[in-house]
C-alpha positions as CSV (number, residue, x, y, z in Angstrom):
1,M,-0.7,-8.5,-2.1
2,A,1.5,-10.4,-4.5
3,R,-0.6,-13.5,-4.0
4,F,-3.8,-11.5,-4.9
5,Y,-2.1,-10.4,-8.1
6,R,-1.0,-14.0,-8.9
7,D,-4.5,-15.5,-8.1
8,Y,-6.8,-12.9,-9.7
9,L,-4.9,-10.5,-12.0
10,K,-2.1,-12.7,-13.5
11,D,-3.0,-11.9,-17.1
12,D,-3.2,-8.2,-16.6
13,V,0.0,-8.1,-14.6
14,R,1.8,-10.2,-17.2
15,R,0.7,-7.7,-19.9
16,E,2.0,-4.8,-17.8
17,L,5.3,-6.4,-17.1
18,D,5.8,-7.3,-20.8
19,L,5.3,-3.6,-21.6
20,L,7.9,-2.7,-19.1
21,V,10.5,-4.8,-20.9
22,H,10.3,-2.4,-23.8
23,R,10.0,0.8,-21.7
24,W,12.7,0.2,-19.1
25,E,16.4,0.2,-19.9
26,P,17.8,-3.3,-20.5
27,S,19.7,-3.4,-17.2
28,R,16.4,-3.3,-15.3
29,K,16.0,-7.0,-16.1
30,Y,18.7,-8.0,-13.7
31,N,19.7,-4.9,-11.7
32,N,17.8,-4.9,-8.5
33,D,18.1,-1.8,-6.3
34,P,15.8,-2.0,-3.2
35,H,16.0,1.8,-2.9
36,L,14.8,2.4,-6.4
37,I,13.0,-0.2,-8.5
38,P,13.0,-4.0,-8.2
39,S,14.4,-6.0,-11.2
40,Q,12.2,-7.7,-13.8
41,V,13.3,-11.0,-12.3
42,Q,12.0,-10.1,-8.8
43,L,8.7,-8.7,-10.1
44,R,8.0,-11.7,-12.3
45,S,8.8,-14.1,-9.5
46,L,6.6,-12.4,-6.9
47,L,3.7,-11.3,-9.2
48,L,3.6,-14.1,-11.8
49,N,5.2,-17.0,-9.9
50,E,7.3,-17.8,-13.0
51,T,9.5,-20.9,-12.9
52,P,13.3,-20.6,-12.6
53,A,13.6,-21.5,-16.3
54,Q,11.2,-18.6,-17.2
55,L,13.1,-16.2,-15.0
56,A,16.4,-17.4,-16.5
57,A,15.0,-16.3,-19.9
58,V,14.7,-12.7,-18.5
59,A,18.2,-12.8,-16.7
60,K,20.6,-15.4,-15.6
61,P,21.8,-15.4,-11.9
62,D,25.4,-14.5,-13.0
63,Q,24.0,-11.3,-14.5
64,F,22.3,-10.1,-11.2
65,S,23.7,-6.8,-10.2
66,G,23.0,-3.9,-7.7
67,P,23.8,-3.6,-4.1
68,P,24.3,-6.8,-2.1
69,S,20.8,-6.7,-0.8
70,G,19.5,-6.4,-4.4
71,I,21.5,-9.4,-5.6
72,I,20.3,-11.4,-2.6
73,A,16.7,-10.4,-3.3
74,S,17.0,-11.5,-7.0
75,C,18.5,-14.9,-5.8
76,I,15.6,-15.4,-3.4
77,S,13.2,-14.6,-6.2
78,V,14.6,-17.5,-8.1
79,L,14.7,-19.8,-5.1
80,R,11.1,-19.1,-4.0
81,T,9.8,-20.4,-7.4
82,S,12.1,-23.5,-7.5
83,H,9.7,-25.6,-5.4
84,A,6.0,-25.9,-5.1
85,T,4.3,-23.4,-2.8
86,R,2.7,-24.9,0.3
87,Y,0.1,-23.2,2.4
88,E,-0.5,-24.1,6.0
89,R,-3.5,-23.0,8.0
90,L,-2.6,-20.9,10.9
91,I,-6.1,-21.0,12.3
92,P,-7.6,-24.6,12.5
93,A,-10.7,-25.3,10.6
94,G,-13.9,-25.3,12.7
95,E,-17.3,-23.7,13.3
96,P,-17.4,-20.0,12.6
97,S,-17.2,-17.9,15.8
98,P,-20.3,-15.9,16.7
99,F,-20.6,-12.3,15.4
100,V,-20.0,-10.3,18.5
101,A,-18.1,-7.1,19.3
102,G,-14.4,-7.7,18.9
103,L,-11.5,-5.8,20.3
104,E,-13.6,-2.8,21.0
105,R,-15.1,-4.4,24.0
106,E,-11.6,-4.6,25.5
107,V,-10.4,-1.1,25.0
108,A,-11.6,2.2,26.6
109,G,-11.8,4.1,23.3
110,P,-10.3,4.6,19.9
111,N,-6.6,4.0,19.3
112,P,-5.5,7.0,17.2
113,H,-2.4,5.1,16.1
114,L,-4.6,2.7,14.2
115,L,-6.4,5.5,12.3
116,Q,-5.4,7.4,9.2
117,A,-5.0,11.0,10.2
118,I,-7.4,13.2,8.3
119,R,-7.8,17.0,8.9
120,T,-11.3,18.3,8.0
121,N,-11.2,21.8,9.4
122,G,-8.9,24.8,9.5
123,E,-7.6,23.9,13.0
124,G,-4.1,25.1,13.4
125,T,-4.4,27.7,10.6
126,P,-4.2,31.4,11.3
127,T,-7.3,32.2,9.1
128,N,-10.4,30.3,10.2
129,A,-10.1,27.4,12.6
130,N,-13.9,26.6,12.2
131,A,-13.8,26.5,8.3
132,I,-14.7,23.1,6.9
133,L,-12.1,21.8,4.5
134,W,-12.1,18.9,2.0
135,P,-10.4,15.9,3.7
136,E,-6.6,16.3,3.9
137,V,-4.6,13.1,4.5
138,T,-1.9,13.8,7.0
139,W,0.7,12.2,9.2
140,P,-0.3,12.0,12.9
141,N,-0.3,15.2,15.0
142,S,3.0,14.4,16.6
143,W,4.9,14.6,13.3
144,K,5.4,18.2,12.3
145,T,7.1,20.0,9.4
146,P,10.1,22.3,10.3
147,T,7.5,25.2,10.3
148,G,5.3,23.4,12.9
149,H,2.5,22.3,10.5
150,R,1.3,18.7,10.0
151,W,2.9,16.7,7.2
152,T,0.3,16.2,4.5
153,F,-0.4,14.1,1.4
154,G,-2.8,16.7,0.0
155,H,-6.5,17.4,-0.1
156,V,-9.1,15.1,-1.5
157,T,-11.2,17.4,-3.7
158,P,-14.2,15.9,-5.4
159,V,-15.2,19.1,-7.2
160,R,-13.2,21.6,-9.2
161,D,-14.2,24.7,-7.3
162,G,-15.5,25.5,-3.9
163,A,-15.3,24.4,-0.3
164,P,-17.7,21.9,1.3
165,L,-21.0,23.5,2.6
166,G,-21.2,21.1,5.5
167,M,-19.7,17.9,7.0
168,K,-21.0,15.1,9.2
169,S,-18.9,12.6,11.1
170,V,-20.4,9.1,11.6
171,P,-18.7,6.7,14.0
172,I,-18.8,3.2,12.6
173,N,-16.9,1.3,15.3
174,W,-14.1,1.8,17.8
175,N,-11.5,2.7,15.3
176,T,-13.4,3.8,12.2
177,E,-15.4,6.9,11.4
178,M,-17.0,8.1,8.1
179,F,-17.0,11.7,7.0
180,T,-19.8,12.9,4.7
181,F,-19.6,16.3,3.0
182,V,-22.2,18.5,1.4
183,L,-21.1,19.4,-2.1
184,P,-21.2,23.1,-3.2
């Protein structure tokens, strides 16, 4: 992900990080807490690939603070930019493989652990189990709240009011399906 930002969004990311310098408290330049927010040094190293000299203008290594893992992460951020990046092909160059069914030909059916869990009906609710709901992104069925309900990230609601009038599930391949909803 960081390489994508460096290769395609570098100017936008630089602008955003420059804004953070004025918005964050000054200690955020060198204080790296892996449980909270990375330091400016670490962000600029990973997202902009700035040189050690440019990173030293933000904060010098003797200023690095935070828990030991944060200090180590800041040091690695400087070390990773101290030499030229080298990429090595993991897959040798050659003719493209033919477009044929992939892993799905080797498995009996969908692997639900590879899917994002989405609830689209009132299943498990005391009101109406057949009711169609807007998609609700959830943790897998095996993870329950203390009250026995599924953990949820909330509903995706494309309209202000109303429930979907209908829904259709379209399987795309062995581990992907698409849901289409009829808007009210």
